[in-house]
DSSP file (Angstrom, degrees, kcal/mol; ACC not computed):
  #  RESIDUE AA STRUCTURE BP1 BP2  ACC     N-H-->O    O-->H-N    N-H-->O    O-->H-N    TCO  KAPPA ALPHA  PHI   PSI    X-CA   Y-CA   Z-CA
    1    1 A M              0   0    0      0, 0.0     2,-0.2     0, 0.0    43,-0.2   0.000 360.0 360.0 360.0 127.2   -4.0  -10.7  -16.2
    2    2 A K  E     -a   44   0A   0     41,-0.5    43,-3.0    67,-0.0     2,-0.5  -0.488 360.0-141.9 -76.7 144.1   -1.7   -9.6  -13.3
    3    3 A K  E     +a   45   0A   0     65,-0.2    67,-2.5    41,-0.2    68,-1.3  -0.928  24.0 173.4-109.4 123.3   -2.9  -10.0   -9.7
    4    4 A I  E     -ab  46  71A   0     41,-2.8    43,-1.9    -2,-0.5     2,-0.4  -0.933  19.0-149.2-125.8 155.3   -2.0   -7.4   -7.2
    5    5 A T  E     -ab  47  72A   0     66,-2.0    68,-2.6    -2,-0.3     2,-0.6  -0.982   5.1-155.5-121.4 133.9   -3.0   -6.9   -3.6
    6    6 A I  E     -ab  48  73A   0     41,-3.1    43,-3.0    -2,-0.4     2,-0.5  -0.949  12.5-165.5-109.2 122.4   -3.4   -3.5   -2.0
    7    7 A I  E     -ab  49  74A   0     66,-3.0    68,-2.9    -2,-0.6     2,-0.5  -0.933   3.1-168.2-114.0 124.6   -3.0   -3.6    1.8
    8    8 A N  E     -ab  50  75A   0     41,-2.9    43,-2.2    -2,-0.5     3,-0.1  -0.944  10.1-153.2-114.6 132.6   -4.0   -0.7    4.0
    9    9 A G    >   -     0   0    0     66,-3.1     3,-1.5    -2,-0.5     4,-0.3   0.124  44.8 -21.4 -89.0-157.5   -3.0   -0.4    7.6
   10   10 A P  T 3  S+     0   0    0      0, 0.0    68,-0.3     0, 0.0    -1,-0.2  -0.132 121.8   3.4 -59.4 138.9   -4.4    1.2   10.7
   11   11 A N  T >  S+     0   0    0     -3,-0.1     3,-1.6     1,-0.1     7,-0.2   0.333  89.7 113.4  73.9  -3.0   -6.9    4.1   10.4
   12   12 A L  G X  S+     0   0    0     -3,-1.5     3,-1.6     1,-0.3    -1,-0.1   0.823  71.1  64.6 -65.9 -27.6   -7.1    4.1    6.6
   13   13 A N  G 3  S+     0   0    0     -4,-0.3    15,-0.3     1,-0.3    -1,-0.3   0.626  94.1  63.4 -66.5 -11.6  -10.7    3.0    7.0
   14   14 A F  G X> S+     0   0    0     -3,-1.6     4,-2.4    13,-0.1     3,-2.3   0.163  70.1 140.3 -99.7  17.2  -11.2    6.4    8.7
   15   15 A L  T <4 S+     0   0    0     -3,-1.6    13,-0.8     1,-0.3    14,-0.2  -0.342  71.6  25.8 -56.2 141.3  -10.4    8.4    5.5
   16   16 A G  T 34 S+     0   0    0      8,-0.6    -1,-0.3     2,-0.4    11,-0.2   0.307 123.2  58.3  83.8  -9.4  -12.7   11.3    5.2
   17   17 A I  T <4 S+     0   0    0     -3,-2.3     3,-0.3     1,-0.2     2,-0.3   0.716  94.6  61.7-113.5 -46.1  -13.2   11.3    9.0
   18   18 A R  S  < S-     0   0    0     -4,-2.4    -2,-0.4     1,-0.2     5,-0.3  -0.650 116.7 -21.8 -93.2 141.3   -9.7   11.7   10.5
   19   19 A E    >>  -     0   0    0     -2,-0.3     4,-2.8     1,-0.2     3,-1.9   0.781  63.6-175.3  32.9  64.0   -7.4   14.7   10.0
   20   20 A K  H 3> S+     0   0    0     -3,-0.3     4,-2.0     1,-0.3    -1,-0.2   0.790  79.0  63.4 -59.2 -29.1   -9.0   16.0    6.8
   21   21 A S  H 34 S+     0   0    0      1,-0.2    -1,-0.3     2,-0.2    -2,-0.1   0.753 115.7  31.3 -67.6 -22.1   -6.3   18.7    6.5
   22   22 A V  H <4 S+     0   0    0     -3,-1.9    -2,-0.2     2,-0.1    -1,-0.2   0.829 134.0  26.0 -98.5 -44.4   -3.8   15.9    6.1
   23   23 A Y  H  < S-     0   0    0     -4,-2.8    -3,-0.2    -5,-0.3     3,-0.2   0.474 102.4-125.7-107.0  -4.9   -5.7   13.1    4.4
   24   24 A G     <  -     0   0    0     -4,-2.0    -8,-0.6    -5,-0.4    -1,-0.2  -0.194  28.7 -74.9  88.4 179.3   -8.4   15.0    2.5
   25   25 A N  S    S+     0   0    0    -10,-0.1    -1,-0.2    -4,-0.1     2,-0.1   0.599  91.2 105.6 -94.4 -15.4  -12.2   14.7    2.4
   26   26 A E        -     0   0    0     -3,-0.2    -9,-0.1    -6,-0.1     2,-0.1  -0.416  63.2-137.6 -71.0 143.5  -12.5   11.5    0.3
   27   27 A N     >  -     0   0    0    -11,-0.2     4,-1.8    -2,-0.1     3,-0.3  -0.347  27.3 -93.6 -97.3 179.1  -13.5    8.5    2.3
   28   28 A Y  H  > S+     0   0    0    -13,-0.8     4,-2.5   -15,-0.3     5,-0.2   0.859 124.2  55.1 -62.8 -37.0  -12.4    4.9    2.2
   29   29 A N  H  > S+     0   0    0      1,-0.2     4,-2.6     2,-0.2    -1,-0.2   0.872 104.6  54.6 -64.2 -35.4  -15.1    3.8   -0.3
   30   30 A D  H  > S+     0   0    0     -3,-0.3     4,-2.3     2,-0.2    -1,-0.2   0.916 108.9  48.8 -60.9 -42.4  -13.9    6.6   -2.6
   31   31 A L  H  X S+     0   0    0     -4,-1.8     4,-2.5     2,-0.2    -2,-0.2   0.936 110.9  49.3 -62.0 -47.3  -10.4    5.1   -2.5
   32   32 A I  H  X S+     0   0    0     -4,-2.5     4,-2.5     1,-0.2    -2,-0.2   0.925 111.9  48.6 -59.0 -45.9  -11.8    1.6   -3.2
   33   33 A N  H  X S+     0   0    0     -4,-2.6     4,-2.2     1,-0.2    -1,-0.2   0.896 110.9  50.5 -62.8 -40.6  -13.8    2.8   -6.2
   34   34 A M  H  X S+     0   0    0     -4,-2.3     4,-2.2     2,-0.2    -1,-0.2   0.915 111.3  48.9 -62.8 -43.4  -10.8    4.7   -7.6
   35   35 A I  H  X S+     0   0    0     -4,-2.5     4,-2.6     1,-0.2    -2,-0.2   0.914 110.2  50.8 -62.9 -44.1   -8.6    1.6   -7.3
   36   36 A K  H  X S+     0   0    0     -4,-2.5     4,-2.0     1,-0.2    -1,-0.2   0.897 110.5  49.3 -62.2 -40.8  -11.3   -0.6   -9.0
   37   37 A E  H  X S+     0   0    0     -4,-2.2     4,-2.2     2,-0.2    -1,-0.2   0.918 112.3  47.7 -63.9 -43.8  -11.5    1.9  -11.9
   38   38 A K  H  X S+     0   0    0     -4,-2.2     4,-2.2     1,-0.2    -2,-0.2   0.892 109.7  53.3 -65.2 -39.8   -7.8    2.0  -12.3
   39   39 A A  H  X>S+     0   0    0     -4,-2.6     5,-2.6     2,-0.2     4,-0.6   0.898 108.7  49.7 -61.9 -40.5   -7.6   -1.8  -12.1
   40   40 A K  H ><5S+     0   0    0     -4,-2.0     3,-0.9     1,-0.2    -1,-0.2   0.923 110.3  50.6 -63.2 -44.2  -10.2   -2.0  -14.9
   41   41 A E  H 3<5S+     0   0    0     -4,-2.2    -2,-0.2     1,-0.2    -1,-0.2   0.870 115.8  42.0 -60.4 -38.2   -8.2    0.4  -17.0
   42   42 A L  H 3<5S-     0   0    0     -4,-2.2    -1,-0.2    -5,-0.1    -2,-0.2   0.432 108.4-123.1 -90.2   0.0   -5.0   -1.6  -16.5
   43   43 A D  T <<5 +     0   0    0     -3,-0.9   -41,-0.5    -4,-0.6     2,-0.4   0.955  64.1 145.2  53.2  54.1   -6.7   -5.0  -17.0
   44   44 A M  E   < -a    2   0A   0     -5,-2.6     2,-0.5   -43,-0.2    -1,-0.2  -0.945  53.3-129.4-125.5 139.0   -5.4   -6.0  -13.6
   45   45 A Q  E     -a    3   0A   0    -43,-3.0   -41,-2.8    -2,-0.4     2,-0.4  -0.800  34.5-171.3 -86.9 126.8   -7.0   -8.2  -10.9
   46   46 A V  E     -a    4   0A   0     -2,-0.5     2,-0.5   -43,-0.2   -41,-0.2  -0.968  19.4-168.0-128.4 136.8   -6.9   -6.3   -7.6
   47   47 A D  E     -a    5   0A   0    -43,-1.9   -41,-3.1    -2,-0.4     2,-0.5  -0.989  13.5-158.5-117.8 125.4   -7.7   -7.4   -4.1
   48   48 A V  E     +a    6   0A   0     -2,-0.5     2,-0.4   -43,-0.2   -41,-0.2  -0.914  13.6 177.9-110.4 131.6   -8.0   -4.5   -1.5
   49   49 A F  E     -a    7   0A   0    -43,-3.0   -41,-2.9    -2,-0.5     2,-0.4  -0.977   8.7-172.4-133.6 141.5   -7.5   -5.3    2.2
   50   50 A Q  E     +a    8   0A   0     -2,-0.4     2,-0.3   -43,-0.2   -41,-0.2  -1.000   9.5 167.4-136.1 137.3   -7.5   -3.1    5.3
   51   51 A S        -     0   0    0    -43,-2.2   -39,-0.2    -2,-0.4    -2,-0.0  -0.994  33.0-156.8-147.3 143.1   -6.7   -4.0    8.9
   52   52 A N  S    S+     0   0    0     -2,-0.3     2,-0.5   -42,-0.1   -43,-0.1   0.352  79.5  87.0 -90.6   3.4   -6.0   -2.1   12.0
   53   53 A S     >  -     0   0    0      1,-0.1     4,-1.8   -44,-0.1     5,-0.2  -0.897  69.3-148.4-112.4 130.0   -4.1   -5.1   13.3
   54   54 A E  H  > S+     0   0    0     -2,-0.5     4,-2.3     1,-0.2     5,-0.2   0.907 102.3  52.5 -58.9 -43.4   -0.4   -5.9   12.6
   55   55 A G  H  > S+     0   0    0      1,-0.2     4,-2.7     2,-0.2    -1,-0.2   0.880 106.3  53.0 -62.2 -39.4   -1.1   -9.6   12.6
   56   56 A G  H  > S+     0   0    0      2,-0.2     4,-2.0     1,-0.2    -1,-0.2   0.885 109.6  48.8 -62.7 -39.1   -3.9   -9.3   10.1
   57   57 A I  H  X S+     0   0    0     -4,-1.8     4,-2.4     2,-0.2    -2,-0.2   0.918 112.0  48.3 -67.0 -43.8   -1.6   -7.4    7.8
   58   58 A I  H  X S+     0   0    0     -4,-2.3     4,-2.5     1,-0.2     5,-0.2   0.918 110.2  52.0 -63.0 -43.7    1.2  -10.0    8.2
   59   59 A D  H  X S+     0   0    0     -4,-2.7     4,-2.2     1,-0.2    -1,-0.2   0.904 110.3  49.2 -58.4 -41.4   -1.3  -12.8    7.5
   60   60 A K  H  X S+     0   0    0     -4,-2.0     4,-1.7     2,-0.2    -2,-0.2   0.909 109.5  50.9 -67.3 -42.0   -2.4  -11.0    4.3
   61   61 A I  H  X S+     0   0    0     -4,-2.4     4,-0.9     1,-0.2     3,-0.2   0.936 112.5  46.8 -59.6 -46.1    1.1  -10.5    3.1
   62   62 A Q  H >X S+     0   0    0     -4,-2.5     4,-1.3     1,-0.2     3,-0.6   0.870 107.9  56.0 -64.9 -36.1    1.8  -14.2    3.7
   63   63 A Q  H 3X S+     0   0    0     -4,-2.2     4,-2.1     1,-0.2    -1,-0.2   0.841  97.2  64.8 -64.5 -32.0   -1.4  -15.2    1.9
   64   64 A C  H 3<>S+     0   0    0     -4,-1.7     5,-2.4     1,-0.2     4,-0.3   0.870  98.9  54.1 -57.3 -37.0   -0.2  -13.2   -1.1
   65   65 A Y  H X<5S+     0   0    0     -4,-0.9     3,-1.2    -3,-0.6    -1,-0.2   0.948 111.2  43.2 -61.4 -49.7    2.6  -15.8   -1.5
   66   66 A F  H 3<5S+     0   0    0     -4,-1.3    -2,-0.2     1,-0.3    -1,-0.2   0.776 112.6  53.7 -69.6 -26.5    0.2  -18.7   -1.5
   67   67 A D  T 3<5S-     0   0    0     -4,-2.1    -1,-0.3    -5,-0.1    -2,-0.2   0.393 109.4-123.4 -87.7   2.8   -2.1  -16.9   -3.9
   68   68 A N  T < 5 -     0   0    0     -3,-1.2   -65,-0.2    -4,-0.3    -3,-0.2   0.897  40.4-174.6  54.9  44.5    0.7  -16.3   -6.4
   69   69 A V      < -     0   0    0     -5,-2.4   -65,-0.2     1,-0.1    -1,-0.2  -0.477  21.2-148.0 -69.1 139.4    0.1  -12.5   -6.3
   70   70 A D  S    S+     0   0    0    -67,-2.5    26,-0.5     1,-0.2     2,-0.3   0.799  72.4   0.8 -81.0 -30.7    2.3  -10.6   -8.8
   71   71 A G  E     -bc   4  96A   0    -68,-1.3   -66,-2.0    24,-0.1     2,-0.4  -0.996  58.0-144.6-158.8 154.9    2.7   -7.5   -6.8
   72   72 A I  E     -bc   5  97A   0     24,-2.5    26,-2.3    -2,-0.3     2,-0.5  -0.971   3.7-166.2-124.5 138.0    1.8   -5.8   -3.5
   73   73 A I  E     -bc   6  98A   0    -68,-2.6   -66,-3.0    -2,-0.4     2,-0.4  -0.997  21.0-173.4-117.6 126.2    1.0   -2.1   -2.8
   74   74 A I  E     -bc   7  99A   0     24,-2.9    26,-2.7    -2,-0.5   -66,-0.2  -0.975  28.8-174.8-130.7 133.3    1.1   -1.4    0.9
   75   75 A N  E     -b    8   0A   0    -68,-2.9   -66,-3.1    -2,-0.4   -63,-0.1  -0.898  14.2-176.2-114.3  95.4    0.2    1.6    3.0
   76   76 A P    >   -     0   0    0      0, 0.0     3,-1.7     0, 0.0     4,-0.1   0.487  18.6-156.4 -75.5   0.2    1.3    0.4    6.4
   77   77 A G  G >  S-     0   0    0      1,-0.3     3,-1.9   -68,-0.2     4,-0.2  -0.325  70.2 -10.5  58.4-141.7    0.0    3.5    8.2
   78   78 A A  G >  S+     0   0    0    -68,-0.3     3,-1.4     1,-0.3     4,-0.3   0.720 127.2  74.8 -63.8 -21.5    1.8    4.1   11.5
   79   79 A Y  G X> S+     0   0    0     -3,-1.7     4,-2.6     1,-0.3     3,-1.3   0.731  77.3  80.7 -62.9 -19.0    3.3    0.6   11.3
   80   80 A T  G <4 S+     0   0    0     -3,-1.9    36,-2.5     1,-0.2    37,-0.7   0.852  91.1  49.4 -48.8 -38.7    5.6    2.1    8.7
   81   81 A H  G <4 S+     0   0    0     -3,-1.4    -1,-0.2    34,-0.2    -2,-0.2   0.552 130.4   4.8 -89.7 -10.0    7.8    3.6   11.4
   82   82 A Y  T <4 S+     0   0    0     -3,-1.3     2,-1.5    -4,-0.3     3,-0.2   0.471  84.8 114.4-153.3  -1.7    8.3    0.6   13.7
   83   83 A S     X  +     0   0    0     -4,-2.6     4,-2.0     1,-0.2     5,-0.1  -0.603  21.5 164.9 -89.5  91.2    6.9   -2.7   12.4
   84   84 A Y  H  > S+     0   0    0     -2,-1.5     4,-2.7     1,-0.2    -1,-0.2   0.750  77.5  64.0 -69.1 -22.8    9.9   -5.0   11.8
   85   85 A A  H  > S+     0   0    0      2,-0.2     4,-1.9    -3,-0.2    -1,-0.2   0.919 105.4  42.1 -66.4 -43.8    7.4   -7.8   11.7
   86   86 A I  H  > S+     0   0    0      2,-0.2     4,-2.4     1,-0.2     5,-0.2   0.908 114.0  53.4 -67.5 -41.5    5.7   -6.3    8.6
   87   87 A R  H  X S+     0   0    0     -4,-2.0     4,-2.3     1,-0.2    -2,-0.2   0.928 110.5  46.5 -56.5 -47.1    9.1   -5.5    7.1
   88   88 A D  H  X S+     0   0    0     -4,-2.7     4,-2.0     1,-0.2    -1,-0.2   0.857 109.5  54.3 -66.7 -35.9   10.2   -9.2    7.6
   89   89 A A  H  X S+     0   0    0     -4,-1.9     4,-1.3     2,-0.2    -1,-0.2   0.925 109.7  47.1 -63.9 -44.0    6.9  -10.5    6.1
   90   90 A I  H  X>S+     0   0    0     -4,-2.4     4,-0.8     1,-0.2     5,-0.6   0.933 113.2  49.0 -62.3 -45.6    7.4   -8.4    3.0
   91   91 A A  H  <5S+     0   0    0     -4,-2.3     3,-0.3     1,-0.2    -1,-0.2   0.853 109.1  54.0 -61.7 -34.6   11.0   -9.6    2.7
   92   92 A S  H  <5S+     0   0    0     -4,-2.0    -1,-0.2     1,-0.2    -2,-0.2   0.782 102.9  53.6 -75.7 -27.1   10.0  -13.2    3.2
   93   93 A V  H  <5S-     0   0    0     -4,-1.3    -1,-0.2    -3,-0.4    -2,-0.2   0.689  90.0-143.9 -84.7 -16.6    7.4  -13.5    0.4
   94   94 A N  T  <5 +     0   0    0     -4,-0.8     2,-0.4    -3,-0.3    -3,-0.1   0.907  49.2 141.0  54.6  46.3    9.8  -12.2   -2.4
   95   95 A I      < -     0   0    0     -5,-0.6    -1,-0.2   -24,-0.0   -24,-0.1  -0.974  63.0-103.3-116.9 131.9    6.9  -10.3   -4.1
   96   96 A K  E     -c   71   0A   0    -26,-0.5   -24,-2.5    -2,-0.4     2,-0.4  -0.328  48.8-171.0 -56.1 129.5    7.6   -6.9   -5.6
   97   97 A T  E     -c   72   0A   0     23,-0.2    25,-2.7   -26,-0.2    26,-0.8  -0.977  19.2-159.9-133.5 137.9    6.1   -4.3   -3.2
   98   98 A I  E     -cd  73 123A   0    -26,-2.3   -24,-2.9    -2,-0.4     2,-0.4  -0.971  15.5-142.0-115.9 132.3    5.5   -0.6   -3.4
   99   99 A E  E     -cd  74 124A   0     24,-2.4    26,-2.9    -2,-0.4     2,-0.4  -0.793  21.7-168.2 -92.4 132.6    5.0    1.4   -0.2
  100  100 A V  E     - d   0 125A   0    -26,-2.7     2,-0.4    -2,-0.4    26,-0.2  -0.956  12.7-178.2-125.9 141.1    2.4    4.2   -0.5
  101  101 A H  E     - d   0 126A   0     24,-2.2    26,-0.8    -2,-0.4    27,-0.7  -0.997  21.0-149.8-135.6 135.0    1.6    7.1    1.8
  102  102 A I  S    S+     0   0    0     -2,-0.4    27,-2.1    24,-0.2     2,-0.1   0.915  85.0  48.1 -67.2 -44.4   -1.2    9.7    1.2
  103  103 A S  S    S-     0   0    0     24,-0.2    24,-1.4    25,-0.1     2,-1.2  -0.434 100.6 -97.2 -92.1 169.0    0.6   12.5    3.0
  104  104 A N    >   -     0   0    0     22,-0.3     3,-2.0    23,-0.2     4,-0.1  -0.754  36.1-168.6 -86.0  98.3    4.2   13.6    2.6
  105  105 A I  G >  S+     0   0    0     -2,-1.2     3,-0.7     1,-0.3    -1,-0.2   0.698  81.8  62.6 -64.5 -18.3    5.7   11.7    5.5
  106  106 A Y  G 3  S+     0   0    0      1,-0.2    -1,-0.3     7,-0.1     7,-0.1   0.505 102.3  49.8 -86.5  -4.0    9.0   13.7    5.1
  107  107 A E  G <  S+     0   0    0     -3,-2.0    -1,-0.2     5,-0.1    -2,-0.2   0.151 104.8  69.4-114.6  16.6    7.2   17.0    5.9
  108  108 A R  S <  S-     0   0    0     -3,-0.7     5,-0.1     1,-0.3    -3,-0.1  -0.202  98.8 -25.8-114.0-155.5    5.5   15.8    9.0
  109  109 A E    >>  -     0   0    0      1,-0.1     3,-1.1    -2,-0.1     4,-0.5  -0.142  65.0-110.4 -57.7 153.9    6.5   14.9   12.6
  110  110 A Q  G >4 S+     0   0    0      1,-0.3     3,-1.5     2,-0.2     4,-0.2   0.873 115.3  57.0 -55.6 -42.6   10.1   13.6   13.0
  111  111 A F  G >4 S+     0   0    0      1,-0.3     3,-1.0     2,-0.2    -1,-0.3   0.778  99.4  60.6 -64.5 -24.8    9.0   10.0   13.8
  112  112 A R  G <4 S+     0   0    0     -3,-1.1    -1,-0.3     1,-0.2    -2,-0.2   0.637  88.3  72.7 -76.4 -13.2    7.1    9.8   10.4
  113  113 A K  G << S+     0   0    0     -3,-1.5     2,-0.5    -4,-0.5    -1,-0.2   0.547  84.9  79.8 -79.0  -6.3   10.3   10.4    8.4
  114  114 A I    <   -     0   0    0     -3,-1.0     2,-0.5    -4,-0.2     3,-0.1  -0.895  57.1-177.4-106.3 126.2   11.6    6.9    9.3
  115  115 A S        -     0   0    0     -2,-0.5   -34,-0.2     1,-0.1   -35,-0.1  -0.969  15.6-177.4-122.4 116.6   10.3    3.9    7.4
  116  116 A V  S    S+     0   0    0    -36,-2.5     4,-0.2    -2,-0.5   -35,-0.1   0.576  88.0  58.9 -81.7  -9.1   11.5    0.5    8.4
  117  117 A I  S >  S+     0   0    0    -37,-0.7     3,-1.9     1,-0.1     4,-0.3   0.825  85.7  76.0 -85.2 -36.5    9.4   -0.8    5.4
  118  118 A E  G >  S+     0   0    0      1,-0.3     3,-2.0   -38,-0.2    -1,-0.1   0.817  84.1  62.5 -50.8 -42.3   11.1    1.1    2.6
  119  119 A P  G 3  S+     0   0    0      0, 0.0    -1,-0.3     0, 0.0    -2,-0.1   0.744 106.6  45.6 -61.4 -21.1   14.3   -1.0    2.4
  120  120 A V  G <  S+     0   0    0     -3,-1.9     2,-0.3    -4,-0.2   -23,-0.2   0.326 102.1  82.6-102.3   7.8   12.3   -4.1    1.4
  121  121 A C  S <  S-     0   0    0     -3,-2.0   -23,-0.2    -4,-0.3     3,-0.1  -0.757  73.8-137.8-107.0 156.7   10.2   -2.3   -1.1
  122  122 A C  S    S+     0   0    0    -25,-2.7     2,-0.3    -2,-0.3   -24,-0.2   0.607  86.3   5.2 -87.4 -11.8   11.1   -1.5   -4.7
  123  123 A E  E     -d   98   0A   0    -26,-0.8   -24,-2.4    -5,-0.1     2,-0.4  -0.981  58.4-146.0-164.4 155.9    9.7    2.0   -4.5
  124  124 A Q  E     -d   99   0A   0     -2,-0.3     2,-0.4   -26,-0.2   -24,-0.2  -0.998  13.6-170.5-130.0 128.4    8.1    4.5   -2.1
  125  125 A I  E     +d  100   0A   0    -26,-2.9   -24,-2.2    -2,-0.4     2,-0.3  -0.977  17.6 160.4-119.6 129.6    5.4    6.9   -3.2
  126  126 A Y  E     +d  101   0A   0     -2,-0.4   -22,-0.3   -26,-0.2   -24,-0.2  -0.986  46.8  28.8-148.0 154.5    4.2    9.7   -0.8
  127  127 A G  S    S+     0   0    0    -24,-1.4   -23,-0.2   -26,-0.8   -25,-0.2   0.634  80.8 106.9  76.2  15.4    2.5   13.0   -0.7
  128  128 A K  S >  S-     0   0    0    -27,-0.7     3,-0.8     1,-0.4   -25,-0.1   0.276  74.3-134.7-106.1   9.3    0.3   12.4   -3.8
  129  129 A G  T >   -     0   0    0    -27,-2.1     3,-1.7     1,-0.2    -1,-0.4  -0.316  65.8 -28.8  66.7-156.7   -3.0   12.0   -1.9
  130  130 A L  T >> S+     0   0    0      1,-0.3     3,-1.9     2,-0.2     4,-0.6   0.788 132.3  73.6 -63.3 -26.1   -5.2    9.1   -3.0
  131  131 A L  H <> S+     0   0    0     -3,-0.8     4,-2.3     1,-0.3    -1,-0.3   0.701  77.1  78.7 -62.7 -17.3   -3.7    9.4   -6.5
  132  132 A G  H <> S+     0   0    0     -3,-1.7     4,-2.4     1,-0.2    -1,-0.3   0.826  88.2  56.8 -57.7 -31.1   -0.6    7.9   -5.1
  133  133 A Y  H <> S+     0   0    0     -3,-1.9     4,-2.3    -4,-0.3    -1,-0.2   0.914 106.0  48.4 -67.3 -42.6   -2.4    4.5   -5.3
  134  134 A N  H  X S+     0   0    0     -4,-0.6     4,-2.2     2,-0.2    -2,-0.2   0.916 112.0  49.6 -62.7 -42.2   -3.0    5.0   -9.0
  135  135 A I  H  X S+     0   0    0     -4,-2.3     4,-2.6     1,-0.2    -2,-0.2   0.929 110.8  50.1 -60.5 -45.3    0.6    5.9   -9.5
  136  136 A A  H  X S+     0   0    0     -4,-2.4     4,-3.1     1,-0.2     5,-0.2   0.879 107.9  53.2 -62.1 -38.4    1.7    2.8   -7.6
  137  137 A M  H  X S+     0   0    0     -4,-2.3     4,-1.8     2,-0.2    -1,-0.2   0.914 110.5  47.0 -65.0 -42.4   -0.6    0.6   -9.7
  138  138 A D  H  X S+     0   0    0     -4,-2.2     4,-2.0     1,-0.2    -2,-0.2   0.941 115.8  45.9 -60.2 -47.1    1.0    1.9  -12.9
  139  139 A H  H  X S+     0   0    0     -4,-2.6     4,-2.6     1,-0.2    -2,-0.2   0.896 110.5  51.0 -67.1 -41.9    4.5    1.5  -11.4
  140  140 A I  H  X S+     0   0    0     -4,-3.1     4,-2.8     1,-0.2    -1,-0.2   0.890 109.8  51.4 -65.9 -36.5    3.9   -2.0  -10.0
  141  141 A L  H  X S+     0   0    0     -4,-1.8     4,-2.6    -5,-0.2    -1,-0.2   0.922 111.2  47.5 -64.5 -43.2    2.6   -3.2  -13.4
  142  142 A N  H  X S+     0   0    0     -4,-2.0     4,-1.7     2,-0.2    -2,-0.2   0.911 113.2  48.8 -62.5 -42.7    5.7   -1.8  -15.1
  143  143 A I  H  X S+     0   0    0     -4,-2.6     4,-0.8     2,-0.2    -2,-0.2   0.935 113.4  46.2 -63.0 -47.1    7.9   -3.5  -12.6
  144  144 A I  H >X S+     0   0    0     -4,-2.8     4,-2.2     1,-0.2     3,-0.8   0.926 112.6  50.0 -62.2 -45.6    6.1   -6.8  -12.9
  145  145 A N  H 3< S+     0   0    0     -4,-2.6    -1,-0.2     1,-0.3    -2,-0.2   0.791 109.6  51.2 -67.6 -27.5    6.1   -6.7  -16.7
  146  146 A N  H 3< S+     0   0    0     -4,-1.7    -1,-0.3    -5,-0.2    -2,-0.2   0.640 112.9  46.9 -82.1 -14.0    9.8   -5.9  -16.9
  147  147 A I  H <<        0   0    0     -3,-0.8    -2,-0.2    -4,-0.8    -3,-0.1   0.853 360.0 360.0 -92.9 -41.8   10.7   -8.8  -14.6
  148  148 A R     <        0   0    0     -4,-2.2    -2,-0.1    -5,-0.1    -3,-0.1   0.451 360.0 360.0-100.5 360.0    8.7  -11.7  -16.1
């Protein structure tokens, strides 16, 4: 059974509360339940983590290395656009990682069109709503299975 970790950054815990026109009406628990159902379907062990703190996210990425996680799916939130520390953490663990965004970051404000995280990820999924996580789970499993 493959082990993946899904890491959600700042404000993802406010799904269903913040900017519903951008992020939808479903809340964070809806996202967690959807992920758990998809993991069961894929026979995958999944750990979901959320932090509003850059350090907490970096600690979790590094813990993935020690836990022998097979793949990471990360929605870094606003850290996407400027956190070289998160970028470096992903690069250092050498674990296949997919970057996910609920909204289409390329159709929003100018600053959102830049991802410092993307170059160290094997794929970026955006603009698919919460279903982007399911897509990422399918893709990370395919990537892992083709590598090992």
